[in-house]
C-alpha positions in Angstrom: 93.2 117.8 58.4 96.8 117.9 59.6 97.4 120.4 62.4 100.4 122.6 61.8 103.4 122.1 64.0 104.4 124.7 66.5 108.0 125.9 66.5 108.6 123.9 69.8 107.2 120.8 68.1 109.5 121.3 65.1 112.4 121.6 67.5 111.4 118.3 69.2 111.0 116.7 65.8 114.6 117.4 65.0 115.8 116.3 68.5 114.0 112.9 68.1 115.5 112.1 64.7 118.6 110.0 64.9 120.4 109.9 61.6 122.7 112.8 61.1 121.8 113.6 57.5 118.1 113.1 58.2 118.3 115.3 61.3 119.9 118.1 59.4 117.6 117.8 56.4 114.6 118.1 58.8 116.3 121.0 60.6 116.8 122.9 57.4 113.2 122.2 56.3 111.8 123.5 59.6 114.1 126.5 59.6 113.0 127.4 56.1 109.3 127.2 57.2 110.0 129.5 60.1 112.0 132.0 58.1 109.2 132.1 55.4 106.7 132.7 58.1 108.7 135.6 59.6 109.1 137.1 56.1 105.3 137.0 55.6 105.9 134.4 52.9 104.6 131.3 54.6 101.9 129.9 57.0 101.7 131.2 60.5 103.7 129.2 63.1 103.1 129.5 66.8 105.9 129.1 69.3 104.0 126.6 71.4 105.5 124.4 74.1 106.9 120.9 74.0 108.5 118.1 76.1 111.9 117.6 74.5 113.9 114.5 75.4 116.7 115.0 77.9 119.0 113.4 75.3 118.6 113.8 71.6 118.3 110.8 69.3 121.7 109.7 68.0 122.8 107.3 65.2 124.2 103.9 66.1 127.6 105.2 65.0 129.9 106.8 66.1 130.6 104.9 69.3 130.6 107.4 72.1 133.5 107.2 74.5 134.6 109.0 77.7 136.7 112.0 76.8 139.8 110.3 78.3 139.3 107.3 76.0 139.0 109.1 72.7 142.2 108.6 70.8 144.4 111.7 70.6 144.4 113.4 67.2 147.8 114.1 65.5 146.8 116.4 62.7 150.1 116.1 60.9 149.1 112.8 59.5 146.3 111.8 57.1 144.7 109.7 59.8 145.0 112.6 62.2 143.3 115.0 59.8 140.5 112.6 59.3 140.1 112.3 63.1 140.0 116.1 63.4 137.4 116.4 60.7 135.3 113.6 62.4 135.5 115.5 65.7 134.3 118.7 64.0 131.4 116.9 62.4 130.4 115.5 65.8 130.6 119.0 67.3 128.4 120.4 64.5 125.8 117.7 64.9 125.6 118.4 68.7 125.3 122.1 67.9 122.2 121.4 65.7 120.6 119.7 68.7 121.7 122.3 71.2 120.2 125.2 69.2 116.8 123.4 68.7 116.9 122.3 72.3 117.1 125.9 73.6 113.9 126.6 71.6 112.0 123.5 72.7 113.1 123.5 76.3 112.7 127.2 77.0 109.7 128.0 74.7 107.6 128.7 77.9 109.9 131.6 78.9 108.5 134.9 77.6 111.1 136.1 75.0 111.0 138.4 72.0 110.5 136.8 68.6 114.0 137.7 67.7 115.3 135.1 70.3 113.6 132.4 68.3 114.8 133.9 65.0 118.4 133.8 66.1 118.4 130.2 67.3 116.5 128.9 64.3 119.1 130.6 62.1 121.9 129.2 64.2 120.4 125.7 63.9 120.1 126.0 60.2 123.7 127.1 59.8 125.0 124.3 62.1 123.0 121.8 59.9 124.8 123.2 56.8 128.1 123.0 58.7 127.6 119.3 59.5 126.8 118.4 55.9 129.8 120.4 54.6 132.1 118.5 56.9 130.5 115.2 56.1 131.0 115.9 52.4 134.7 116.6 53.1 135.0 113.3 55.0 133.4 111.4 52.2 135.6 113.1 49.6 138.6 111.7 51.6 137.1 108.2 51.7 135.7 108.3 55.2 132.3 109.2 56.8 130.8 110.5 60.1 130.6 107.4 62.4 133.8 105.8 61.1 135.6 106.8 64.4 134.6 107.0 68.0 133.5 110.4 69.4 133.3 112.4 72.6 130.4 111.2 74.9 130.4 114.4 77.0 129.2 116.9 74.4 125.7 117.0 75.8 126.6 117.4 79.4 126.2 121.2 79.4 122.7 120.8 78.0 121.8 118.4 80.8 123.3 120.5 83.5 121.4 123.7 82.3 118.1 122.0 81.3 116.2 124.2 83.8 118.3 127.4 83.6 118.1 129.5 80.4 120.7 132.0 81.6 123.0 129.1 82.5 122.5 127.5 79.0 123.4 130.8 77.3 126.4 131.3 79.5 127.9 127.8 79.0 126.9 126.8 75.5 127.4 129.8 73.1 129.5 132.0 75.4 131.9 129.3 76.6 131.8 126.2 74.3 131.1 127.9 71.0 133.5 130.7 71.9 136.2 128.0 72.2 135.6 127.3 68.6 136.6 130.8 67.7 139.9 130.1 69.5 140.8 126.9 67.8 139.4 127.1 64.3 142.2 129.3 62.8 144.7 126.6 63.8 142.6 123.9 62.1 142.3 126.0 59.0 146.1 126.2 58.9 146.4 122.4 59.3 144.3 121.8 56.2 145.8 124.6 54.2 149.2 123.0 54.7 147.7 119.7 53.5 146.4 121.5 50.4 142.8 120.4 51.1 141.1 123.5 49.7 137.5 122.1 50.1 138.1 121.6 53.8 139.7 125.1 54.2 136.6 126.6 52.5 134.2 124.7 54.8 136.1 125.7 57.9 136.3 129.3 56.9 132.5 129.4 56.5 132.1 127.8 59.9 134.5 130.2 61.5 132.7 133.2 60.1 129.2 132.0 61.1 130.2 130.8 64.6 130.9 134.4 65.5 127.2 135.1 65.1 126.2 132.2 67.3 128.4 133.4 70.1 126.9 136.9 69.6 123.4 135.5 69.9 124.3 134.0 73.3 125.9 137.2 74.5 122.9 139.3 73.3 120.2 137.2 75.0 122.3 136.7 78.1 122.6 140.5 78.5 118.9 140.9 77.7 118.0 138.5 80.6 120.4 140.2 82.9 118.9 143.5 82.1 115.4 142.2 82.7 116.5 141.1 86.2 118.6 144.2 86.8 121.7 142.0 87.3 125.4 142.6 86.5 126.1 140.5 83.4 129.8 139.9 84.2 129.1 138.8 87.8 126.2 136.5 86.7 128.3 135.0 83.9 131.2 134.2 86.3 128.8 132.6 88.8 127.0 130.5 86.2 130.2 129.3 84.5 131.7 128.3 87.8 128.4 126.5 88.6 127.9 124.6 85.3 131.2 124.4 83.4 133.5 121.6 84.5 137.0 123.0 84.5 138.7 126.3 83.8 138.7 128.1 80.5 141.8 127.5 78.4 143.9 130.3 76.8 145.0 131.4 74.3 141.9 133.3 73.5 140.9 134.8 70.2 140.3 138.2 71.7 139.4 139.9 68.4 136.7 137.5 67.4 135.4 137.2 71.0 135.1 141.0 71.1 133.3 140.9 67.8 130.8 138.5 69.3 130.2 140.7 72.4 132.6 138.9 74.8 135.0 141.4 76.4 138.2 140.0 78.1 137.0 140.7 81.6 134.3 138.1 81.1 136.6 135.1 80.4 140.1 135.9 81.6 139.2 135.6 85.3 137.9 132.1 84.6 141.0 130.9 82.8 143.3 128.2 84.2 146.2 130.6 83.7 144.6 134.0 84.5 147.9 135.8 84.4 148.7 134.1 81.1 150.6 135.5 78.2 148.1 137.9 76.9 148.9 139.4 73.6 151.9 137.0 73.0 
C-alpha cells in the first residue's frame, strides 16, 4: 500500500524535478490535490516535514551565468523581445520553486492552514505563468533554454533558508514586488509589437502577482504580530540584512498598496530615497 505524500513531501517532489514542463505539471498536480483536500473533495493531506535541497533541480539548459555576463536585452528588436520573454520564463520557473520551498523548508514552523493554502495557490499560478510564457516563446520559434539566464535568482532563498520572516521580506515583498513595477512596461513593449498572445499572458501574470506580494505582506505582518514587533522596522532590518543592493525606483505605488506595501516600507530602502515620487 502506497503511503500518501505529505504537503512538505509534495513540495520536495517538485523541487527535485529538473525539467521545467515536468516540474510545473507536478506542481499543478500536487496543488490540485491540496485544493481538493481543503475543499473536502479529496483525501486528507498532512503538512508533515521534509528535507528540501538547498538548490532545486534544474534542466541542463539554460546555461546559468553571472548577472554581469547575461547579455543586455534590447526589447525594440525581435531578438530583444525573445530575450525578455526568456528572462520572464526563467523568473517564473524560479518562482515555482520559491513557493514550494517556503512550504517544505518552513513546514516545521507552526502556522495557520491559510499560510499553506496561499503558497500552494501561488505555486500553482506561477506554474501556469511559466507554461504560458513557454507557449509564447515556442509560438515565436524559440524555447526556454535557448538563451543563457541569470544564475543569481536563488540567492535570496539560500540567504533566508533558516529565516521565515527574512524569506517573506525579501522574496514576495521585494523581488516579486519589483515585478509589479516593471511588468506594465513589458506589456507596452509587446503591445507595440502587436503580439496579442504575449500581452494576454503578461496581463494574467501582472494581475496574479499582486496576490503573491499580498501573501508575503499578510504573513509577514502575522509573524510580526505574534512577536509583538513593528513590521516596518523589522522589514527594513531584514531587507538590509538579506537583500544585496538598494531598491530601485520608480515604484508602482498603486499596485504595491493594493498588495499591502505602503510607501514608507520601501522608499527608505531606495537607492534614490528623495527620488521623483509621483513624476
